[in-house]
Chimera marker file (.cmm) of the C-alpha trace (Angstrom):
<marker_set name="trace">
<marker id="1" x="-161.987" y="-3.626" z="-97.830" r="1" g="1" b="0" radius="0.5"/>
<marker id="2" x="-159.873" y="-1.440" z="-100.071" r="1" g="1" b="0" radius="0.5"/>
<marker id="3" x="-156.921" y="-3.469" z="-101.440" r="1" g="1" b="0" radius="0.5"/>
<marker id="4" x="-157.452" y="-5.504" z="-104.622" r="1" g="1" b="0" radius="0.5"/>
<marker id="5" x="-154.931" y="-7.672" z="-106.470" r="1" g="1" b="0" radius="0.5"/>
<marker id="6" x="-155.605" y="-8.250" z="-110.153" r="1" g="1" b="0" radius="0.5"/>
<marker id="7" x="-154.156" y="-10.847" z="-112.500" r="1" g="1" b="0" radius="0.5"/>
<marker id="8" x="-153.695" y="-11.083" z="-116.259" r="1" g="1" b="0" radius="0.5"/>
<marker id="9" x="-152.996" y="-14.789" z="-116.824" r="1" g="1" b="0" radius="0.5"/>
<marker id="10" x="-150.876" y="-15.756" z="-119.806" r="1" g="1" b="0" radius="0.5"/>
<marker id="11" x="-149.058" y="-18.864" z="-120.910" r="1" g="1" b="0" radius="0.5"/>
<marker id="12" x="-145.623" y="-17.591" z="-119.826" r="1" g="1" b="0" radius="0.5"/>
<marker id="13" x="-146.351" y="-14.715" z="-117.435" r="1" g="1" b="0" radius="0.5"/>
<marker id="14" x="-149.012" y="-13.505" z="-115.052" r="1" g="1" b="0" radius="0.5"/>
<marker id="15" x="-149.319" y="-9.736" z="-114.881" r="1" g="1" b="0" radius="0.5"/>
<marker id="16" x="-150.166" y="-8.470" z="-111.405" r="1" g="1" b="0" radius="0.5"/>
<marker id="17" x="-151.641" y="-5.108" z="-110.443" r="1" g="1" b="0" radius="0.5"/>
<marker id="18" x="-152.772" y="-3.497" z="-107.214" r="1" g="1" b="0" radius="0.5"/>
<marker id="19" x="-155.985" y="-1.550" z="-106.958" r="1" g="1" b="0" radius="0.5"/>
<marker id="20" x="-157.794" y="0.515" z="-104.364" r="1" g="1" b="0" radius="0.5"/>
<marker id="21" x="-161.569" y="0.310" z="-103.999" r="1" g="1" b="0" radius="0.5"/>
<marker id="22" x="-161.762" y="3.682" z="-102.238" r="1" g="1" b="0" radius="0.5"/>
<marker id="23" x="-159.877" y="5.694" z="-104.868" r="1" g="1" b="0" radius="0.5"/>
<marker id="24" x="-160.931" y="3.483" z="-107.784" r="1" g="1" b="0" radius="0.5"/>
<marker id="25" x="-157.472" y="3.424" z="-109.298" r="1" g="1" b="0" radius="0.5"/>
<marker id="26" x="-154.961" y="0.684" z="-110.071" r="1" g="1" b="0" radius="0.5"/>
<marker id="27" x="-151.314" y="0.411" z="-110.990" r="1" g="1" b="0" radius="0.5"/>
<marker id="28" x="-149.076" y="-2.237" z="-112.493" r="1" g="1" b="0" radius="0.5"/>
<marker id="29" x="-147.126" y="-4.118" z="-109.865" r="1" g="1" b="0" radius="0.5"/>
<marker id="30" x="-145.070" y="-6.966" z="-111.318" r="1" g="1" b="0" radius="0.5"/>
<marker id="31" x="-145.080" y="-10.076" z="-113.473" r="1" g="1" b="0" radius="0.5"/>
<marker id="32" x="-144.929" y="-13.630" z="-112.137" r="1" g="1" b="0" radius="0.5"/>
<marker id="33" x="-143.549" y="-16.429" z="-114.320" r="1" g="1" b="0" radius="0.5"/>
<marker id="34" x="-145.477" y="-19.540" z="-115.342" r="1" g="1" b="0" radius="0.5"/>
<marker id="35" x="-143.436" y="-22.724" z="-115.696" r="1" g="1" b="0" radius="0.5"/>
<marker id="36" x="-145.086" y="-25.687" z="-117.418" r="1" g="1" b="0" radius="0.5"/>
<marker id="37" x="-148.506" y="-24.070" z="-116.886" r="1" g="1" b="0" radius="0.5"/>
<marker id="38" x="-147.819" y="-23.698" z="-113.143" r="1" g="1" b="0" radius="0.5"/>
<marker id="39" x="-147.549" y="-20.223" z="-111.557" r="1" g="1" b="0" radius="0.5"/>
<marker id="40" x="-144.626" y="-19.337" z="-109.318" r="1" g="1" b="0" radius="0.5"/>
<marker id="41" x="-146.658" y="-19.840" z="-106.152" r="1" g="1" b="0" radius="0.5"/>
<marker id="42" x="-143.839" y="-18.616" z="-103.893" r="1" g="1" b="0" radius="0.5"/>
<marker id="43" x="-143.906" y="-15.244" z="-105.668" r="1" g="1" b="0" radius="0.5"/>
<marker id="44" x="-147.706" y="-15.113" z="-105.414" r="1" g="1" b="0" radius="0.5"/>
<marker id="45" x="-147.512" y="-16.091" z="-101.721" r="1" g="1" b="0" radius="0.5"/>
<marker id="46" x="-145.171" y="-13.121" z="-101.137" r="1" g="1" b="0" radius="0.5"/>
<marker id="47" x="-147.516" y="-10.737" z="-102.940" r="1" g="1" b="0" radius="0.5"/>
<marker id="48" x="-150.478" y="-11.960" z="-100.905" r="1" g="1" b="0" radius="0.5"/>
<marker id="49" x="-148.510" y="-11.630" z="-97.667" r="1" g="1" b="0" radius="0.5"/>
<marker id="50" x="-147.136" y="-8.171" z="-98.538" r="1" g="1" b="0" radius="0.5"/>
<marker id="51" x="-150.380" y="-6.613" z="-99.815" r="1" g="1" b="0" radius="0.5"/>
<marker id="52" x="-153.002" y="-8.593" z="-97.833" r="1" g="1" b="0" radius="0.5"/>
<marker id="53" x="-155.738" y="-7.970" z="-100.409" r="1" g="1" b="0" radius="0.5"/>
<marker id="54" x="-159.375" y="-8.215" z="-99.491" r="1" g="1" b="0" radius="0.5"/>
<marker id="55" x="-160.392" y="-8.973" z="-103.088" r="1" g="1" b="0" radius="0.5"/>
<marker id="56" x="-158.873" y="-10.737" z="-106.095" r="1" g="1" b="0" radius="0.5"/>
<marker id="57" x="-159.736" y="-10.139" z="-109.749" r="1" g="1" b="0" radius="0.5"/>
<marker id="58" x="-158.730" y="-12.409" z="-112.611" r="1" g="1" b="0" radius="0.5"/>
<marker id="59" x="-158.978" y="-11.253" z="-116.201" r="1" g="1" b="0" radius="0.5"/>
<marker id="60" x="-161.293" y="-13.482" z="-118.203" r="1" g="1" b="0" radius="0.5"/>
<marker id="61" x="-160.077" y="-13.873" z="-121.777" r="1" g="1" b="0" radius="0.5"/>
<marker id="62" x="-162.992" y="-13.973" z="-124.184" r="1" g="1" b="0" radius="0.5"/>
<marker id="63" x="-163.185" y="-13.861" z="-127.949" r="1" g="1" b="0" radius="0.5"/>
<marker id="64" x="-164.273" y="-10.557" z="-129.462" r="1" g="1" b="0" radius="0.5"/>
<marker id="65" x="-167.828" y="-11.892" z="-129.791" r="1" g="1" b="0" radius="0.5"/>
<marker id="66" x="-167.881" y="-12.739" z="-126.053" r="1" g="1" b="0" radius="0.5"/>
<marker id="67" x="-167.520" y="-16.485" z="-126.500" r="1" g="1" b="0" radius="0.5"/>
<marker id="68" x="-165.020" y="-18.630" z="-124.619" r="1" g="1" b="0" radius="0.5"/>
<marker id="69" x="-161.588" y="-19.371" z="-125.992" r="1" g="1" b="0" radius="0.5"/>
<marker id="70" x="-158.836" y="-21.789" z="-124.840" r="1" g="1" b="0" radius="0.5"/>
<marker id="71" x="-157.317" y="-19.277" z="-122.367" r="1" g="1" b="0" radius="0.5"/>
<marker id="72" x="-160.719" y="-18.818" z="-120.702" r="1" g="1" b="0" radius="0.5"/>
<marker id="73" x="-160.338" y="-22.240" z="-119.079" r="1" g="1" b="0" radius="0.5"/>
<marker id="74" x="-156.783" y="-21.397" z="-117.960" r="1" g="1" b="0" radius="0.5"/>
<marker id="75" x="-157.969" y="-18.198" z="-116.256" r="1" g="1" b="0" radius="0.5"/>
<marker id="76" x="-160.867" y="-19.995" z="-114.558" r="1" g="1" b="0" radius="0.5"/>
<marker id="77" x="-158.527" y="-22.734" z="-113.334" r="1" g="1" b="0" radius="0.5"/>
<marker id="78" x="-156.131" y="-20.103" z="-111.960" r="1" g="1" b="0" radius="0.5"/>
<marker id="79" x="-159.059" y="-18.447" z="-110.159" r="1" g="1" b="0" radius="0.5"/>
<marker id="80" x="-160.037" y="-21.785" z="-108.608" r="1" g="1" b="0" radius="0.5"/>
<marker id="81" x="-156.441" y="-22.293" z="-107.448" r="1" g="1" b="0" radius="0.5"/>
<marker id="82" x="-156.428" y="-18.820" z="-105.869" r="1" g="1" b="0" radius="0.5"/>
<marker id="83" x="-159.663" y="-19.640" z="-104.019" r="1" g="1" b="0" radius="0.5"/>
<marker id="84" x="-158.270" y="-22.953" z="-102.737" r="1" g="1" b="0" radius="0.5"/>
<marker id="85" x="-154.882" y="-21.540" z="-101.759" r="1" g="1" b="0" radius="0.5"/>
<marker id="86" x="-155.912" y="-18.210" z="-100.196" r="1" g="1" b="0" radius="0.5"/>
<marker id="87" x="-159.553" y="-18.667" z="-99.230" r="1" g="1" b="0" radius="0.5"/>
<marker id="88" x="-160.665" y="-15.648" z="-101.280" r="1" g="1" b="0" radius="0.5"/>
<marker id="89" x="-163.240" y="-16.198" z="-103.984" r="1" g="1" b="0" radius="0.5"/>
<marker id="90" x="-161.914" y="-14.203" z="-106.966" r="1" g="1" b="0" radius="0.5"/>
<marker id="91" x="-164.078" y="-12.171" z="-109.280" r="1" g="1" b="0" radius="0.5"/>
<marker id="92" x="-163.579" y="-12.392" z="-113.016" r="1" g="1" b="0" radius="0.5"/>
<marker id="93" x="-163.490" y="-9.344" z="-115.278" r="1" g="1" b="0" radius="0.5"/>
<marker id="94" x="-163.806" y="-9.252" z="-119.041" r="1" g="1" b="0" radius="0.5"/>
<marker id="95" x="-160.318" y="-8.586" z="-120.317" r="1" g="1" b="0" radius="0.5"/>
<marker id="96" x="-161.091" y="-7.996" z="-123.978" r="1" g="1" b="0" radius="0.5"/>
<marker id="97" x="-158.930" y="-5.122" z="-125.220" r="1" g="1" b="0" radius="0.5"/>
<marker id="98" x="-156.914" y="-4.916" z="-121.962" r="1" g="1" b="0" radius="0.5"/>
<marker id="99" x="-153.682" y="-5.916" z="-123.717" r="1" g="1" b="0" radius="0.5"/>
<marker id="100" x="-154.223" y="-3.319" z="-126.447" r="1" g="1" b="0" radius="0.5"/>
<marker id="101" x="-154.951" y="-0.612" z="-123.856" r="1" g="1" b="0" radius="0.5"/>
<marker id="102" x="-151.831" y="-1.640" z="-121.900" r="1" g="1" b="0" radius="0.5"/>
<marker id="103" x="-149.685" y="-1.484" z="-125.049" r="1" g="1" b="0" radius="0.5"/>
<marker id="104" x="-151.053" y="1.973" z="-125.881" r="1" g="1" b="0" radius="0.5"/>
<marker id="105" x="-150.330" y="3.206" z="-122.350" r="1" g="1" b="0" radius="0.5"/>
<marker id="106" x="-146.800" y="1.825" z="-122.575" r="1" g="1" b="0" radius="0.5"/>
<marker id="107" x="-146.250" y="3.544" z="-125.932" r="1" g="1" b="0" radius="0.5"/>
<marker id="108" x="-147.466" y="6.880" z="-124.520" r="1" g="1" b="0" radius="0.5"/>
<marker id="109" x="-145.205" y="6.507" z="-121.484" r="1" g="1" b="0" radius="0.5"/>
<marker id="110" x="-142.211" y="5.689" z="-123.708" r="1" g="1" b="0" radius="0.5"/>
<marker id="111" x="-142.925" y="8.703" z="-125.876" r="1" g="1" b="0" radius="0.5"/>
<marker id="112" x="-143.072" y="10.879" z="-122.756" r="1" g="1" b="0" radius="0.5"/>
<marker id="113" x="-139.746" y="9.418" z="-121.581" r="1" g="1" b="0" radius="0.5"/>
<marker id="114" x="-141.318" y="7.734" z="-118.560" r="1" g="1" b="0" radius="0.5"/>
<marker id="115" x="-140.621" y="4.152" z="-119.704" r="1" g="1" b="0" radius="0.5"/>
<marker id="116" x="-137.820" y="2.405" z="-121.524" r="1" g="1" b="0" radius="0.5"/>
<marker id="117" x="-137.910" y="-0.485" z="-123.946" r="1" g="1" b="0" radius="0.5"/>
<marker id="118" x="-136.688" y="-2.885" z="-121.250" r="1" g="1" b="0" radius="0.5"/>
<marker id="119" x="-139.816" y="-2.020" z="-119.240" r="1" g="1" b="0" radius="0.5"/>
<marker id="120" x="-141.847" y="-3.720" z="-121.976" r="1" g="1" b="0" radius="0.5"/>
<marker id="121" x="-141.721" y="-6.989" z="-120.049" r="1" g="1" b="0" radius="0.5"/>
<marker id="122" x="-144.154" y="-5.414" z="-117.599" r="1" g="1" b="0" radius="0.5"/>
<marker id="123" x="-146.876" y="-4.748" z="-120.174" r="1" g="1" b="0" radius="0.5"/>
<marker id="124" x="-148.695" y="-7.777" z="-118.729" r="1" g="1" b="0" radius="0.5"/>
<marker id="125" x="-148.755" y="-6.025" z="-115.344" r="1" g="1" b="0" radius="0.5"/>
<marker id="126" x="-150.189" y="-2.928" z="-117.037" r="1" g="1" b="0" radius="0.5"/>
<marker id="127" x="-152.866" y="-5.149" z="-118.610" r="1" g="1" b="0" radius="0.5"/>
<marker id="128" x="-153.671" y="-6.399" z="-115.095" r="1" g="1" b="0" radius="0.5"/>
<marker id="129" x="-154.089" y="-2.752" z="-114.028" r="1" g="1" b="0" radius="0.5"/>
<marker id="130" x="-156.579" y="-2.228" z="-116.877" r="1" g="1" b="0" radius="0.5"/>
<marker id="131" x="-158.472" y="-5.326" z="-115.705" r="1" g="1" b="0" radius="0.5"/>
<marker id="132" x="-158.620" y="-4.035" z="-112.122" r="1" g="1" b="0" radius="0.5"/>
<marker id="133" x="-159.761" y="-0.585" z="-113.290" r="1" g="1" b="0" radius="0.5"/>
<marker id="134" x="-162.508" y="-2.207" z="-115.382" r="1" g="1" b="0" radius="0.5"/>
<marker id="135" x="-163.639" y="-4.248" z="-112.382" r="1" g="1" b="0" radius="0.5"/>
<marker id="136" x="-163.495" y="-1.238" z="-110.037" r="1" g="1" b="0" radius="0.5"/>
<marker id="137" x="-165.557" y="0.890" z="-112.418" r="1" g="1" b="0" radius="0.5"/>
<marker id="138" x="-168.411" y="-1.597" z="-112.166" r="1" g="1" b="0" radius="0.5"/>
<marker id="139" x="-168.603" y="-1.533" z="-108.357" r="1" g="1" b="0" radius="0.5"/>
<marker id="140" x="-170.774" y="0.735" z="-106.249" r="1" g="1" b="0" radius="0.5"/>
<marker id="141" x="-168.762" y="3.380" z="-104.354" r="1" g="1" b="0" radius="0.5"/>
<marker id="142" x="-167.153" y="2.156" z="-101.144" r="1" g="1" b="0" radius="0.5"/>
<marker id="143" x="-168.003" y="4.287" z="-98.080" r="1" g="1" b="0" radius="0.5"/>
<marker id="144" x="-164.991" y="5.854" z="-96.396" r="1" g="1" b="0" radius="0.5"/>
<marker id="145" x="-166.131" y="4.993" z="-92.878" r="1" g="1" b="0" radius="0.5"/>
<link id1="1" id2="2" r="1" g="1" b="0" radius="0.2"/>
<link id1="2" id2="3" r="1" g="1" b="0" radius="0.2"/>
<link id1="3" id2="4" r="1" g="1" b="0" radius="0.2"/>
<link id1="4" id2="5" r="1" g="1" b="0" radius="0.2"/>
<link id1="5" id2="6" r="1" g="1" b="0" radius="0.2"/>
<link id1="6" id2="7" r="1" g="1" b="0" radius="0.2"/>
<link id1="7" id2="8" r="1" g="1" b="0" radius="0.2"/>
<link id1="8" id2="9" r="1" g="1" b="0" radius="0.2"/>
<link id1="9" id2="10" r="1" g="1" b="0" radius="0.2"/>
<link id1="10" id2="11" r="1" g="1" b="0" radius="0.2"/>
<link id1="11" id2="12" r="1" g="1" b="0" radius="0.2"/>
<link id1="12" id2="13" r="1" g="1" b="0" radius="0.2"/>
<link id1="13" id2="14" r="1" g="1" b="0" radius="0.2"/>
<link id1="14" id2="15" r="1" g="1" b="0" radius="0.2"/>
<link id1="15" id2="16" r="1" g="1" b="0" radius="0.2"/>
<link id1="16" id2="17" r="1" g="1" b="0" radius="0.2"/>
<link id1="17" id2="18" r="1" g="1" b="0" radius="0.2"/>
<link id1="18" id2="19" r="1" g="1" b="0" radius="0.2"/>
<link id1="19" id2="20" r="1" g="1" b="0" radius="0.2"/>
<link id1="20" id2="21" r="1" g="1" b="0" radius="0.2"/>
<link id1="21" id2="22" r="1" g="1" b="0" radius="0.2"/>
<link id1="22" id2="23" r="1" g="1" b="0" radius="0.2"/>
<link id1="23" id2="24" r="1" g="1" b="0" radius="0.2"/>
<link id1="24" id2="25" r="1" g="1" b="0" radius="0.2"/>
<link id1="25" id2="26" r="1" g="1" b="0" radius="0.2"/>
<link id1="26" id2="27" r="1" g="1" b="0" radius="0.2"/>
<link id1="27" id2="28" r="1" g="1" b="0" radius="0.2"/>
<link id1="28" id2="29" r="1" g="1" b="0" radius="0.2"/>
<link id1="29" id2="30" r="1" g="1" b="0" radius="0.2"/>
<link id1="30" id2="31" r="1" g="1" b="0" radius="0.2"/>
<link id1="31" id2="32" r="1" g="1" b="0" radius="0.2"/>
<link id1="32" id2="33" r="1" g="1" b="0" radius="0.2"/>
<link id1="33" id2="34" r="1" g="1" b="0" radius="0.2"/>
<link id1="34" id2="35" r="1" g="1" b="0" radius="0.2"/>
<link id1="35" id2="36" r="1" g="1" b="0" radius="0.2"/>
<link id1="36" id2="37" r="1" g="1" b="0" radius="0.2"/>
<link id1="37" id2="38" r="1" g="1" b="0" radius="0.2"/>
<link id1="38" id2="39" r="1" g="1" b="0" radius="0.2"/>
<link id1="39" id2="40" r="1" g="1" b="0" radius="0.2"/>
<link id1="40" id2="41" r="1" g="1" b="0" radius="0.2"/>
<link id1="41" id2="42" r="1" g="1" b="0" radius="0.2"/>
<link id1="42" id2="43" r="1" g="1" b="0" radius="0.2"/>
<link id1="43" id2="44" r="1" g="1" b="0" radius="0.2"/>
<link id1="44" id2="45" r="1" g="1" b="0" radius="0.2"/>
<link id1="45" id2="46" r="1" g="1" b="0" radius="0.2"/>
<link id1="46" id2="47" r="1" g="1" b="0" radius="0.2"/>
<link id1="47" id2="48" r="1" g="1" b="0" radius="0.2"/>
<link id1="48" id2="49" r="1" g="1" b="0" radius="0.2"/>
<link id1="49" id2="50" r="1" g="1" b="0" radius="0.2"/>
<link id1="50" id2="51" r="1" g="1" b="0" radius="0.2"/>
<link id1="51" id2="52" r="1" g="1" b="0" radius="0.2"/>
<link id1="52" id2="53" r="1" g="1" b="0" radius="0.2"/>
<link id1="53" id2="54" r="1" g="1" b="0" radius="0.2"/>
<link id1="54" id2="55" r="1" g="1" b="0" radius="0.2"/>
<link id1="55" id2="56" r="1" g="1" b="0" radius="0.2"/>
<link id1="56" id2="57" r="1" g="1" b="0" radius="0.2"/>
<link id1="57" id2="58" r="1" g="1" b="0" radius="0.2"/>
<link id1="58" id2="59" r="1" g="1" b="0" radius="0.2"/>
<link id1="59" id2="60" r="1" g="1" b="0" radius="0.2"/>
<link id1="60" id2="61" r="1" g="1" b="0" radius="0.2"/>
<link id1="61" id2="62" r="1" g="1" b="0" radius="0.2"/>
<link id1="62" id2="63" r="1" g="1" b="0" radius="0.2"/>
<link id1="63" id2="64" r="1" g="1" b="0" radius="0.2"/>
<link id1="64" id2="65" r="1" g="1" b="0" radius="0.2"/>
<link id1="65" id2="66" r="1" g="1" b="0" radius="0.2"/>
<link id1="66" id2="67" r="1" g="1" b="0" radius="0.2"/>
<link id1="67" id2="68" r="1" g="1" b="0" radius="0.2"/>
<link id1="68" id2="69" r="1" g="1" b="0" radius="0.2"/>
<link id1="69" id2="70" r="1" g="1" b="0" radius="0.2"/>
<link id1="70" id2="71" r="1" g="1" b="0" radius="0.2"/>
<link id1="71" id2="72" r="1" g="1" b="0" radius="0.2"/>
<link id1="72" id2="73" r="1" g="1" b="0" radius="0.2"/>
<link id1="73" id2="74" r="1" g="1" b="0" radius="0.2"/>
<link id1="74" id2="75" r="1" g="1" b="0" radius="0.2"/>
<link id1="75" id2="76" r="1" g="1" b="0" radius="0.2"/>
<link id1="76" id2="77" r="1" g="1" b="0" radius="0.2"/>
<link id1="77" id2="78" r="1" g="1" b="0" radius="0.2"/>
<link id1="78" id2="79" r="1" g="1" b="0" radius="0.2"/>
<link id1="79" id2="80" r="1" g="1" b="0" radius="0.2"/>
<link id1="80" id2="81" r="1" g="1" b="0" radius="0.2"/>
<link id1="81" id2="82" r="1" g="1" b="0" radius="0.2"/>
<link id1="82" id2="83" r="1" g="1" b="0" radius="0.2"/>
<link id1="83" id2="84" r="1" g="1" b="0" radius="0.2"/>
<link id1="84" id2="85" r="1" g="1" b="0" radius="0.2"/>
<link id1="85" id2="86" r="1" g="1" b="0" radius="0.2"/>
<link id1="86" id2="87" r="1" g="1" b="0" radius="0.2"/>
<link id1="87" id2="88" r="1" g="1" b="0" radius="0.2"/>
<link id1="88" id2="89" r="1" g="1" b="0" radius="0.2"/>
<link id1="89" id2="90" r="1" g="1" b="0" radius="0.2"/>
<link id1="90" id2="91" r="1" g="1" b="0" radius="0.2"/>
<link id1="91" id2="92" r="1" g="1" b="0" radius="0.2"/>
<link id1="92" id2="93" r="1" g="1" b="0" radius="0.2"/>
<link id1="93" id2="94" r="1" g="1" b="0" radius="0.2"/>
<link id1="94" id2="95" r="1" g="1" b="0" radius="0.2"/>
<link id1="95" id2="96" r="1" g="1" b="0" radius="0.2"/>
<link id1="96" id2="97" r="1" g="1" b="0" radius="0.2"/>
<link id1="97" id2="98" r="1" g="1" b="0" radius="0.2"/>
<link id1="98" id2="99" r="1" g="1" b="0" radius="0.2"/>
<link id1="99" id2="100" r="1" g="1" b="0" radius="0.2"/>
<link id1="100" id2="101" r="1" g="1" b="0" radius="0.2"/>
<link id1="101" id2="102" r="1" g="1" b="0" radius="0.2"/>
<link id1="102" id2="103" r="1" g="1" b="0" radius="0.2"/>
<link id1="103" id2="104" r="1" g="1" b="0" radius="0.2"/>
<link id1="104" id2="105" r="1" g="1" b="0" radius="0.2"/>
<link id1="105" id2="106" r="1" g="1" b="0" radius="0.2"/>
<link id1="106" id2="107" r="1" g="1" b="0" radius="0.2"/>
<link id1="107" id2="108" r="1" g="1" b="0" radius="0.2"/>
<link id1="108" id2="109" r="1" g="1" b="0" radius="0.2"/>
<link id1="109" id2="110" r="1" g="1" b="0" radius="0.2"/>
<link id1="110" id2="111" r="1" g="1" b="0" radius="0.2"/>
<link id1="111" id2="112" r="1" g="1" b="0" radius="0.2"/>
<link id1="112" id2="113" r="1" g="1" b="0" radius="0.2"/>
<link id1="113" id2="114" r="1" g="1" b="0" radius="0.2"/>
<link id1="114" id2="115" r="1" g="1" b="0" radius="0.2"/>
<link id1="115" id2="116" r="1" g="1" b="0" radius="0.2"/>
<link id1="116" id2="117" r="1" g="1" b="0" radius="0.2"/>
<link id1="117" id2="118" r="1" g="1" b="0" radius="0.2"/>
<link id1="118" id2="119" r="1" g="1" b="0" radius="0.2"/>
<link id1="119" id2="120" r="1" g="1" b="0" radius="0.2"/>
<link id1="120" id2="121" r="1" g="1" b="0" radius="0.2"/>
<link id1="121" id2="122" r="1" g="1" b="0" radius="0.2"/>
<link id1="122" id2="123" r="1" g="1" b="0" radius="0.2"/>
<link id1="123" id2="124" r="1" g="1" b="0" radius="0.2"/>
<link id1="124" id2="125" r="1" g="1" b="0" radius="0.2"/>
<link id1="125" id2="126" r="1" g="1" b="0" radius="0.2"/>
<link id1="126" id2="127" r="1" g="1" b="0" radius="0.2"/>
<link id1="127" id2="128" r="1" g="1" b="0" radius="0.2"/>
<link id1="128" id2="129" r="1" g="1" b="0" radius="0.2"/>
<link id1="129" id2="130" r="1" g="1" b="0" radius="0.2"/>
<link id1="130" id2="131" r="1" g="1" b="0" radius="0.2"/>
<link id1="131" id2="132" r="1" g="1" b="0" radius="0.2"/>
<link id1="132" id2="133" r="1" g="1" b="0" radius="0.2"/>
<link id1="133" id2="134" r="1" g="1" b="0" radius="0.2"/>
<link id1="134" id2="135" r="1" g="1" b="0" radius="0.2"/>
<link id1="135" id2="136" r="1" g="1" b="0" radius="0.2"/>
<link id1="136" id2="137" r="1" g="1" b="0" radius="0.2"/>
<link id1="137" id2="138" r="1" g="1" b="0" radius="0.2"/>
<link id1="138" id2="139" r="1" g="1" b="0" radius="0.2"/>
<link id1="139" id2="140" r="1" g="1" b="0" radius="0.2"/>
<link id1="140" id2="141" r="1" g="1" b="0" radius="0.2"/>
<link id1="141" id2="142" r="1" g="1" b="0" radius="0.2"/>
<link id1="142" id2="143" r="1" g="1" b="0" radius="0.2"/>
<link id1="143" id2="144" r="1" g="1" b="0" radius="0.2"/>
<link id1="144" id2="145" r="1" g="1" b="0" radius="0.2"/>
</marker_set>
C-alpha cells in the first residue's frame, strides 16, 4: 500500500499530486478542470487507472480558526464522489496554509530557474503535494516487507 493520490479541490481546478507511503514524499502531478462544479471525471478516471492508488487524500479547507467554510462542503462532497466512483474511502487532511506553501515553493523554483511563469497554472498541483506530505507525516511508518 504505497501509492497515494492527493487532491486540492478548487472552484475551477483540482490540483493532483502523487505520494509514496514508503518514502514519505509527494510531488505535483497535474491539474484537472472543474466545469460547472463538476470535475473532469474522464481525466480522474485516467489518473486512477494509470497510478492505481491504494489511498486517496482530499485537502479539507478550513478557516484559520479551524472552523468550516463554504469550500469545506465542496471538498467533502468531492470525497464522497471519489468513494462512490472508485470504492476507496478518502482521508481528509487539513489544508490550511497549503496554498501559501505551494506559492513559496513555486517562487523558490522560479528563482532557481527550475520553473517558468507559465508553470504557475500547476501551483494547485503543488498545493496537493503539500496536502499529501502533511497527511503522510501523520502516519506511522509503513514496513518495507
